[in-house]
C-alpha positions as CSV (number, residue, x, y, z in Angstrom):
1,M,-4.8,-51.5,-37.6
2,N,-3.0,-50.0,-40.6
3,D,-4.9,-46.8,-41.1
4,R,-4.4,-44.2,-38.3
5,T,-8.1,-43.0,-38.8
6,Q,-9.4,-46.4,-37.8
7,Q,-9.7,-47.3,-34.2
8,P,-7.9,-50.4,-32.8
9,Y,-10.0,-53.6,-32.6
10,W,-9.8,-53.5,-28.8
11,A,-11.3,-50.0,-28.8
12,F,-14.2,-51.1,-31.3
13,L,-15.1,-54.2,-28.9
14,Y,-14.8,-51.9,-25.9
15,G,-17.2,-49.3,-27.4
16,A,-19.7,-52.2,-28.1
17,F,-19.3,-53.6,-24.5
18,L,-19.9,-50.1,-22.8
19,T,-23.0,-49.5,-24.8
20,Q,-24.5,-53.0,-24.3
21,T,-27.2,-53.3,-21.6
22,D,-28.0,-57.0,-21.9
23,P,-26.0,-59.0,-19.4
24,A,-26.0,-62.1,-21.7
25,K,-24.5,-60.0,-24.6
26,L,-22.1,-58.3,-22.2
27,K,-20.8,-61.8,-21.2
28,A,-20.5,-62.9,-24.9
29,L,-18.3,-59.7,-25.6
30,L,-16.2,-60.2,-22.6
31,E,-14.0,-63.0,-23.8
32,P,-13.1,-61.4,-27.3
33,L,-12.7,-58.0,-25.6
34,E,-10.2,-59.3,-23.0
35,A,-8.3,-61.3,-25.8
36,A,-8.0,-58.2,-27.8
37,I,-6.9,-55.9,-25.0
38,V,-4.1,-58.5,-24.0
39,E,-3.0,-58.8,-27.7
40,R,-2.8,-55.1,-28.1
41,I,-0.8,-54.6,-24.8
42,R,1.6,-57.2,-26.1
43,E,1.8,-55.5,-29.5
44,L,2.7,-52.1,-27.8
45,A,5.2,-53.6,-25.3
46,D,8.2,-52.2,-27.3
47,V,6.7,-49.1,-29.0
48,P,7.6,-46.0,-26.8
49,E,5.4,-43.5,-28.7
50,V,2.0,-44.9,-27.9
51,Q,1.5,-43.6,-24.3
52,K,-1.8,-42.3,-25.1
53,E,-3.2,-45.7,-26.3
54,R,-1.5,-47.3,-23.3
55,L,-3.4,-45.0,-21.0
56,A,-6.6,-45.8,-22.8
57,L,-6.0,-49.5,-22.3
58,Q,-5.4,-49.0,-18.7
59,T,-8.6,-47.1,-18.3
60,A,-10.5,-49.8,-20.2
61,T,-9.1,-52.6,-18.1
62,R,-10.2,-50.7,-14.9
63,R,-13.7,-50.0,-16.2
64,L,-14.0,-53.6,-17.6
65,L,-13.2,-55.0,-14.1
66,K,-15.7,-52.7,-12.5
67,I,-18.5,-53.6,-15.0
68,K,-17.7,-57.3,-14.5
69,T,-17.9,-57.1,-10.7
70,T,-21.0,-54.7,-10.6
71,R,-23.2,-56.0,-13.5
72,L,-21.9,-59.6,-14.3
73,D,-21.6,-60.8,-10.8
74,F,-17.9,-61.6,-11.0
75,P,-16.1,-61.9,-7.6
76,P,-14.3,-58.7,-6.6
77,V,-10.5,-58.5,-7.0
78,S,-8.3,-57.2,-4.4
79,G,-5.7,-54.6,-5.0
80,A,-2.9,-56.8,-6.6
81,G,-1.9,-55.2,-9.8
82,M,-4.8,-52.7,-9.8
83,R,-2.8,-49.6,-8.9
84,G,-0.2,-47.6,-10.9
85,N,0.6,-48.2,-14.4
86,S,0.2,-52.0,-14.8
87,L,0.9,-51.7,-18.6
88,R,4.3,-50.5,-18.3
89,R,7.0,-53.0,-19.2
90,T,9.3,-53.9,-16.5
91,E,12.5,-55.8,-17.1
């Protein structure tokens, strides 16, 4: 993403995912969306001035997990790593 008026690729995929109602199409979007989120989290790891996007990524990952378990029949995930700011880099 070079132009600040454009949304990051993960956000574009996330928007498409949230508006999709067909389970087969949701499943098709799932892998590229998760990969884009992970890639963006890695890109932002050492950039301190992107807290707003980090929070958006955190919200997206929580919603994605909820949709996976409620609409796509993925097994539920217990609390490990689901609380707090899981996108904060720890050293």
